[in-house]
C-alpha positions as CSV (number, residue, x, y, z in Angstrom):
1,M,0.0,0.0,0.0
2,L,1.1,3.5,-0.6
3,G,1.8,5.9,2.2
4,P,-0.6,8.8,2.7
5,G,-0.2,11.6,0.2
6,L,2.4,9.8,-1.8
7,W,1.3,11.2,-5.2
8,V,-0.2,14.5,-4.1
9,Q,1.3,17.5,-5.7
10,E,1.4,20.6,-3.6
11,K,-0.1,23.8,-4.9
12,P,2.4,26.5,-6.0
13,R,3.4,28.8,-3.2
14,P,4.1,32.5,-3.6
15,W,7.3,34.0,-4.8
16,Y,9.0,36.0,-2.1
17,E,12.6,36.7,-3.0
18,V,14.8,37.3,-5.9
19,N,18.9,38.3,-5.3
20,K,18.2,35.8,-3.7
21,L,15.8,37.5,-5.9
22,D,14.6,40.9,-4.7
23,K,12.2,40.8,-1.8
24,S,10.7,44.1,-2.6
25,E,8.6,43.0,-5.5
26,R,6.6,39.9,-6.5
27,C,6.8,40.2,-10.3
28,S,4.0,39.3,-12.7
29,F,3.0,40.4,-16.1
30,A,0.8,43.0,-14.4
31,N,3.7,44.9,-12.8
32,C,6.9,43.7,-14.4
33,F,6.2,43.8,-18.2
34,N,5.7,46.4,-20.8
35,F,3.4,45.3,-23.7
36,T,4.0,48.3,-25.9
37,N,6.1,46.3,-28.5
38,C,4.1,43.2,-28.0
39,L,0.8,44.1,-29.7
40,D,1.7,42.8,-33.1
41,T,1.4,39.1,-34.2
42,N,5.1,39.4,-35.4
43,L,6.7,39.3,-31.9
44,R,10.5,40.0,-31.9
45,I,13.5,39.1,-29.7
46,Y,16.6,41.2,-29.2
47,V,19.8,39.5,-28.2
48,Y,22.5,41.8,-26.8
49,P,25.8,41.9,-28.7
50,D,28.5,39.8,-27.1
51,L,30.7,41.6,-24.6
52,F,34.5,41.4,-25.3
53,N,35.3,41.1,-21.6
54,S,32.9,38.2,-20.8
55,S,33.2,34.6,-21.8
56,Q,30.3,32.2,-22.6
57,S,29.9,28.5,-21.8
58,K,29.1,26.2,-24.7
59,I,25.5,25.7,-23.5
60,Y,24.8,29.5,-23.4
61,S,26.6,30.0,-26.7
62,D,24.3,27.4,-28.2
63,I,21.2,29.1,-26.7
64,L,22.2,32.4,-28.2
65,T,23.0,30.8,-31.6
66,V,19.5,29.3,-31.7
67,L,17.9,32.7,-30.8
68,R,19.9,34.7,-33.3
69,K,19.0,32.3,-36.1
70,S,15.3,32.2,-35.2
71,V,12.5,33.9,-37.0
72,Y,11.9,36.0,-33.9
73,F,15.4,37.7,-33.9
74,T,15.8,41.4,-34.6
75,E,19.0,43.5,-34.4
76,D,16.8,46.6,-33.6
77,A,16.2,46.8,-29.9
78,S,13.5,49.4,-30.4
79,E,11.2,46.9,-32.1
80,A,11.7,44.0,-29.7
81,C,9.1,42.6,-27.3
82,L,11.6,40.3,-25.5
83,F,15.3,40.7,-24.6
84,I,18.0,38.2,-23.9
85,L,21.4,39.0,-22.3
86,S,24.6,38.0,-24.0
87,V,26.2,37.7,-20.5
88,D,26.2,34.0,-19.5
89,T,23.8,33.4,-16.6
90,V,23.5,29.7,-16.9
91,D,25.9,28.6,-14.2
92,R,25.7,30.6,-11.0
93,D,27.6,28.2,-8.7
94,R,30.5,30.2,-7.4
95,I,32.9,27.2,-7.5
96,S,32.1,26.4,-11.1
97,E,34.6,27.1,-13.9
98,D,31.7,28.6,-15.9
99,Y,30.7,31.0,-13.2
100,V,30.8,34.6,-14.5
101,K,32.2,37.0,-11.9
102,D,31.0,40.6,-11.3
103,L,27.8,39.9,-13.2
104,N,26.1,42.9,-11.6
105,S,28.9,45.2,-12.9
106,L,28.5,43.7,-16.4
107,I,24.8,44.2,-16.4
108,S,25.2,47.8,-15.1
109,S,27.4,48.5,-18.1
110,L,24.5,47.7,-20.5
111,P,22.5,50.5,-22.1
112,K,20.1,51.5,-19.3
113,N,17.2,52.3,-21.6
114,I,17.4,48.7,-22.9
115,W,18.1,46.8,-19.6
116,N,15.5,48.9,-17.8
117,D,15.9,46.9,-14.6
118,G,15.3,43.7,-16.4
119,L,11.9,44.7,-17.9
120,N,10.8,42.3,-20.7
121,H,14.0,40.2,-20.2
122,L,14.2,36.4,-20.1
123,I,17.2,35.0,-18.1
124,F,18.3,31.4,-18.5
125,N,19.7,29.7,-15.4
126,F,20.7,26.0,-15.0
127,Y,22.6,26.1,-11.7
128,S,21.8,28.4,-8.8
129,G,23.4,28.5,-5.3
130,T,26.5,26.6,-4.2
131,F,27.8,24.2,-1.5
132,P,26.5,23.4,1.0
133,N,22.8,24.6,0.6
134,Y,22.5,25.0,-3.2
135,S,19.8,27.6,-2.7
136,S,17.3,27.3,-5.6
137,N,16.9,31.1,-5.8
138,D,20.4,32.3,-5.3
139,L,21.6,33.8,-8.6
140,G,24.4,35.8,-7.2
141,F,23.2,38.9,-9.1
142,N,20.2,41.1,-9.2
143,P,17.9,40.1,-12.2
144,G,15.6,43.0,-11.5
145,R,12.2,42.5,-13.1
146,A,13.3,39.8,-15.5
147,M,11.6,36.5,-16.0
148,I,13.8,33.4,-15.2
149,A,13.9,30.2,-17.2
150,W,15.0,27.7,-14.5
151,T,16.1,24.1,-14.6
152,S,15.7,23.5,-10.9
153,S,13.1,25.8,-9.5
154,S,11.1,24.9,-6.4
155,R,7.5,25.9,-6.2
156,Q,8.3,28.0,-3.2
157,H,10.3,30.4,-5.4
158,F,8.7,29.9,-8.8
159,R,6.5,32.8,-10.1
160,T,3.6,31.1,-11.7
161,D,2.6,32.5,-15.2
162,F,5.8,34.6,-15.2
163,D,8.9,32.3,-14.9
164,I,9.5,29.2,-17.0
165,S,10.8,25.7,-16.0
166,I,13.0,24.1,-18.6
167,P,14.9,20.8,-18.5
168,L,18.6,20.4,-17.6
169,F,20.7,19.3,-20.6
170,H,24.3,18.5,-21.2
171,K,26.6,20.6,-23.4
172,E,26.7,17.7,-25.8
173,H,22.9,18.0,-26.4
174,P,22.3,18.3,-30.2
175,L,22.0,22.0,-31.3
176,L,19.5,21.2,-34.0
177,S,17.1,18.4,-34.7
178,N,15.3,17.0,-37.7
179,E,12.2,18.8,-38.8
180,E,10.4,15.5,-39.1
181,I,8.7,14.4,-35.9
182,G,7.7,10.8,-35.7
183,L,7.6,7.8,-33.3
184,N,10.1,5.1,-33.5
185,S,8.8,1.7,-34.6
186,T,10.0,0.0,-31.4
187,D,7.5,-2.1,-29.6
188,F,9.4,-1.5,-26.3
189,Q,9.9,-5.2,-25.6
190,N,13.4,-4.7,-24.4
191,H,12.1,-2.5,-21.6
192,D,10.6,-5.6,-20.0
193,K,14.1,-6.8,-18.9
194,Y,14.0,-4.6,-15.8
195,L,11.0,-3.0,-14.1
196,A,13.0,0.0,-12.8
197,S,16.6,1.1,-12.6
198,F,18.9,3.9,-11.4
199,K,22.6,4.5,-12.1
200,G,24.2,7.6,-10.6
201,K,26.0,9.2,-7.6
202,R,24.9,8.3,-4.2
203,Y,26.4,11.3,-2.4
204,V,27.8,10.4,1.0
205,Y,27.2,13.8,2.6
206,G,25.2,16.9,2.0
207,I,21.9,17.9,0.4
208,G,20.5,15.2,-1.8
209,S,22.2,12.4,0.0
210,E,19.3,11.4,2.2
211,T,17.1,10.6,-0.8
212,R,19.7,8.7,-2.8
213,D,21.2,6.9,0.2
214,I,18.1,4.7,0.6
215,L,17.8,3.6,-3.0
216,H,19.9,0.5,-2.4
217,Y,17.0,-1.1,-0.5
218,L,15.1,-1.3,-3.7
219,H,17.9,-3.3,-5.5
220,N,17.2,-7.0,-6.0
221,N,19.6,-7.7,-8.9
222,N,16.6,-8.9,-10.9
223,S,13.7,-6.6,-11.7
224,V,15.2,-3.6,-10.0
225,I,18.8,-2.5,-10.6
226,I,20.3,0.2,-8.4
227,A,23.9,1.1,-9.3
228,S,25.2,3.9,-7.2
229,T,28.7,5.2,-6.5
230,C,30.2,7.1,-3.6
231,R,32.8,8.6,-5.9
232,H,32.1,12.3,-6.1
233,N,34.4,15.3,-5.8
234,S,37.9,14.8,-4.5
235,D,37.0,14.4,-0.8
236,W,34.5,11.6,-0.9
237,K,37.0,9.2,0.8
238,K,36.7,11.2,4.0
239,Y,33.0,10.5,4.2
240,E,32.8,6.9,2.8
241,D,30.8,4.3,4.7
242,E,30.9,0.5,4.9
243,R,28.8,0.2,1.8
244,C,30.9,2.3,-0.5
245,E,33.3,-0.4,-1.8
246,E,30.4,-2.7,-2.7
247,D,28.4,0.2,-4.3
248,N,31.4,1.3,-6.4
249,A,31.9,-2.2,-7.7
250,Q,28.2,-2.5,-8.5
251,Y,28.2,0.8,-10.3
252,D,31.1,-0.2,-12.6
253,R,29.2,-3.3,-13.8
254,W,26.4,-1.4,-15.5
255,D,26.3,0.7,-18.7
256,Y,24.2,3.9,-18.1
257,N,22.5,4.0,-21.5
258,Q,21.9,0.3,-21.8
259,L,20.3,0.2,-18.4
260,M,17.9,2.9,-19.4
261,E,17.1,1.3,-22.7
262,N,16.3,-2.0,-21.0
263,S,14.2,-0.5,-18.1
264,T,10.5,0.2,-18.1
265,F,10.8,2.9,-15.4
266,C,13.8,5.1,-14.6
267,L,14.1,6.4,-11.1
268,I,14.8,10.2,-11.0
269,P,15.7,11.1,-7.4
270,R,16.8,14.7,-6.7
271,G,20.6,15.4,-6.5
272,R,22.3,18.4,-5.1
273,R,19.6,20.4,-6.9
274,L,16.0,19.5,-7.9
275,G,16.6,19.1,-11.6
276,S,18.5,16.2,-13.1
277,F,20.1,15.3,-16.5
278,R,18.5,11.9,-16.0
279,F,15.1,13.3,-16.5
280,L,15.7,14.3,-20.1
281,E,17.8,11.1,-20.8
282,S,15.0,8.9,-19.6
283,L,12.5,10.5,-22.0
284,K,15.1,10.0,-24.8
285,H,15.2,6.3,-24.1
286,S,11.4,5.9,-23.7
287,C,12.0,5.0,-20.1
288,I,9.1,6.3,-18.0
289,P,10.5,8.9,-15.4
290,V,9.7,8.2,-11.8
291,I,10.4,11.5,-10.1
292,F,11.4,11.9,-6.4
293,S,12.2,15.6,-6.2
294,D,9.9,17.4,-3.8
295,D,8.6,20.8,-5.0
296,W,10.4,20.7,-8.4
297,V,8.5,22.6,-11.1
298,L,8.6,20.2,-14.1
299,P,9.6,21.6,-17.5
300,F,6.9,23.3,-19.5
301,E,4.2,22.1,-17.1
302,D,1.9,24.9,-18.3
303,F,1.0,22.8,-21.4
304,I,2.5,19.3,-20.8
305,D,0.4,17.0,-18.6
306,W,3.2,15.1,-16.9
307,S,0.8,12.7,-15.2
308,Q,0.4,11.1,-18.7
309,V,4.1,10.7,-19.1
310,S,5.7,10.2,-15.7
311,I,5.2,9.2,-12.1
312,S,5.8,11.6,-9.2
313,G,6.2,10.8,-5.6
314,N,7.4,12.3,-2.3
315,E,11.0,11.7,-1.5
316,K,10.3,10.3,2.0
317,N,8.1,7.5,0.5
318,I,10.6,6.3,-2.2
319,L,10.7,2.7,-0.7
320,F,7.0,2.3,-1.5
321,I,7.6,2.6,-5.2
322,Y,8.2,-1.1,-6.1
323,D,4.6,-2.2,-5.3
324,Y,3.2,0.8,-7.0
325,L,5.1,0.3,-10.3
326,S,4.4,-3.5,-10.3
327,N,0.6,-2.8,-10.3
328,I,0.4,-0.3,-13.2
329,P,-1.6,-1.9,-16.1
330,K,0.4,-2.8,-19.2
331,E,-2.0,-0.6,-21.3
332,R,-1.1,2.5,-19.3
333,I,2.6,1.6,-19.5
334,Y,2.4,1.3,-23.3
335,K,0.7,4.7,-23.7
336,M,3.2,6.4,-21.4
337,R,6.1,5.0,-23.3
338,H,4.7,6.4,-26.6
339,S,4.1,9.7,-24.8
340,T,7.7,9.9,-23.7
341,Q,8.8,9.6,-27.4
342,L,6.3,12.2,-28.6
343,I,7.1,14.7,-25.8
344,Y,10.9,14.3,-26.3
345,Q,10.9,14.7,-30.0
346,K,8.5,17.6,-30.0
347,Y,10.0,19.7,-27.3
348,F,13.3,18.3,-26.0
349,A,15.3,16.6,-28.8
350,S,17.6,19.6,-29.3
351,V,18.7,22.9,-27.8
352,E,16.7,24.5,-30.6
353,R,13.5,22.8,-29.6
354,I,14.0,23.5,-25.9
355,V,14.8,27.2,-26.4
356,L,12.2,28.0,-29.0
357,T,9.5,26.2,-26.9
358,S,10.6,28.4,-24.0
359,I,10.2,31.5,-26.2
360,E,6.9,30.3,-27.5
361,Q,5.6,29.8,-24.0
362,V,6.4,33.4,-23.1
363,F,4.8,34.6,-26.3
364,E,1.7,32.6,-25.6
365,R,1.3,34.3,-22.3
366,I,1.8,37.7,-23.9
367,R,-0.8,36.8,-26.6
368,R,-3.3,35.9,-23.8
369,H,-2.7,39.2,-22.0
370,V,-3.0,41.5,-25.1
371,G,-5.7,39.6,-26.9
372,L,-3.7,38.2,-29.8
373,P,-4.7,35.0,-31.5
374,S,-3.4,32.0,-29.6
375,Q,-0.8,29.5,-30.9
376,Q,-1.6,27.0,-28.2
377,N,-2.1,24.3,-30.7
378,W,1.6,24.3,-31.3
379,L,2.4,23.9,-27.6
380,C,-0.3,21.7,-26.4
381,Y,0.2,18.0,-25.8
């Protein structure tokens, strides 16, 4: 039997801070957006010119490449509805090699009539906060009145109908994808080899370790495979426990992609942050995501009904999952697998699709506010 409230999703809670985002204002389209240049059906995006004194990660460079090549792009800021910084805001972890220092100073050097305290700006962020708390709203700079496209936003800090949740993806993620969208011919028979699986870091200390540390109880070396490792950062040996040697050996036995390809369900526990690369990878392999990341706002949940594609549970009840998954009817499993393929190919198969879907989500909200014809048929699943 399931524990009480195992599959209950909490309602979004209000947004209270932003620098850790500015406490003085709870932004929405009503008070943090200017619709003057957004009244035409031909909505435009302005991307700032690259700054000579600021480097960009590959991920952010790919994002800007997509935007500059899109039909929305304009070089004339005066006709733009939406603005994108050329300064890299993707990685705001202070110990990361991609962390951009003095971001407030770089932003203050921008033309003030365009930046305008972040009005009509969309900021992309993959990693916020740093060790030990990894605060989900600590950007390390003041975004003003800008919208944020987060990969790991909690409902506590997410501004509903203003911010966007996007998936975390690797720098190797394809930049472009084929125009043709279609389902693979697979009948998913290989997925029956394992009911569920997980391969990843266990974390022997710190945030995220509590959830992942109990996964080994689900491992039976038959229908459920849990392959975790204690190896993480350079200091893991200081914190290793009596199970680490066995876990590390088990981890090395399994191939990450093959395990996903041969599993019906892929366990997606939270890590240091709420979002996980594993989420997108499971969709790619038509492995149904089973998400244990309390309060995480799932990507594009405005228009994707994730209950048709994934399973979500509370972290504290993760050990109840085996019985639950074992009793899901085969018909539902088959439909969910097909849905993972369709969702992945339509919205997530490339940087281009993720970024343009993000933009289209913002534009759809704008259309709704100003009374322009909806393009929801493009978004809706």
